[in-house]
C-alpha positions as CSV (number, residue, x, y, z in Angstrom):
1,X,0.0,0.0,0.0
2,X,2.9,2.4,0.8
3,X,4.3,1.9,-2.7
4,X,1.0,2.9,-4.3
5,X,0.8,6.0,-2.2
6,X,4.4,6.9,-3.0
7,X,3.7,6.5,-6.7
8,X,0.6,8.7,-6.4
9,X,2.7,11.4,-4.8
10,X,5.5,11.1,-7.3
11,X,3.4,11.0,-10.4
12,X,0.2,12.6,-9.2
13,X,-1.8,9.8,-10.8
14,X,-4.8,8.0,-9.2
15,X,-5.8,4.3,-9.0
16,X,-5.9,2.3,-12.2
17,X,-9.7,2.7,-12.5
18,X,-9.0,6.4,-13.2
19,X,-7.4,5.7,-16.5
20,X,-10.7,6.4,-18.3
21,X,-10.9,9.8,-16.7
22,X,-7.4,10.7,-17.6
23,X,-8.0,9.4,-21.2
24,X,-11.1,11.6,-21.6
25,X,-9.2,14.6,-20.3
26,X,-6.3,14.0,-22.7
27,X,-8.8,13.7,-25.6
28,X,-10.2,17.2,-24.7
29,X,-7.0,19.0,-23.8
30,X,-4.0,17.0,-25.3
31,X,-2.0,17.7,-22.1
32,X,1.1,16.1,-20.8
33,X,-0.2,15.3,-17.4
34,X,-3.3,13.3,-18.5
35,X,-1.3,11.4,-21.2
36,X,1.5,10.6,-18.7
37,X,-1.1,9.3,-16.2
38,X,-2.5,7.0,-18.9
39,X,1.0,5.8,-19.7
40,X,1.6,5.0,-16.0
41,X,-1.7,3.3,-15.6
42,X,-2.2,1.2,-18.8
43,X,-1.1,-2.4,-18.5
44,X,1.5,-3.7,-21.0
45,X,-0.9,-6.3,-22.3
46,X,-3.5,-3.7,-23.4
47,X,-4.7,-4.1,-27.0
48,X,-5.3,-1.6,-29.8
49,X,-9.1,-1.4,-29.2
50,X,-8.6,-0.5,-25.5
51,X,-6.2,2.3,-26.3
52,X,-8.5,3.8,-28.9
53,X,-11.3,3.6,-26.3
54,X,-9.3,5.4,-23.7
55,X,-7.3,7.9,-25.8
56,X,-9.1,8.2,-29.1
57,X,-7.7,7.8,-32.6
58,X,-3.9,7.5,-32.7
59,X,-1.2,8.1,-35.2
60,X,-1.1,4.5,-36.3
61,X,2.4,3.4,-37.4
62,X,1.3,-0.2,-37.8
63,X,3.7,-1.5,-35.1
64,X,2.9,1.3,-32.6
65,X,0.3,3.9,-31.7
66,X,1.4,7.5,-31.0
67,X,-0.5,10.2,-29.1
68,X,0.9,13.7,-29.2
69,X,0.5,16.8,-27.0
70,X,0.6,20.4,-28.2
71,X,4.3,20.9,-27.3
72,X,7.7,20.2,-28.7
73,X,10.8,19.2,-26.8
74,X,14.2,20.8,-26.6
75,X,15.3,19.2,-29.8
76,X,12.3,20.6,-31.7
77,X,10.6,17.2,-31.9
78,X,7.0,16.5,-30.8
79,X,6.3,15.2,-27.3
80,X,4.0,12.3,-27.0
81,X,3.4,8.7,-25.9
82,X,4.4,5.6,-27.9
83,X,2.6,2.3,-27.3
84,X,4.5,-0.4,-29.2
85,X,2.7,-3.7,-30.1
86,X,4.0,-7.3,-30.0
87,X,3.2,-9.8,-32.7
88,X,0.1,-10.7,-30.6
89,X,-1.1,-7.1,-31.1
90,X,-0.8,-6.2,-27.4
91,X,1.3,-3.4,-25.8
92,X,4.8,-4.7,-25.0
93,X,6.5,-1.4,-24.5
94,X,5.3,2.1,-23.8
95,X,6.9,5.5,-23.0
96,X,6.3,9.2,-23.1
97,X,8.8,11.9,-24.1
98,X,10.2,13.6,-27.1
99,X,9.7,11.6,-30.3
100,X,12.6,12.3,-32.7
101,X,13.2,10.1,-35.8
């Protein structure tokens, strides 16, 4: 229980059942806080349909989904979340930050 409380203090995110609320807020505002909460709360075995339900339509790269915020990083690249999919079409890696390619 202490680990969950510490995580909430460090990241400001709520219990996993709050992922829907953060996803809706992200869809309305495209803000870093809401997107980072979703990244921290989504389980790595989530599928594409679940992410679309929570965050809306992604930038679909085929092998990953990307969701951007309205900011760029220090290198001039967009900031956003990347949800990479395994061959089984479930999330096997996810992160948020500057996306430079």
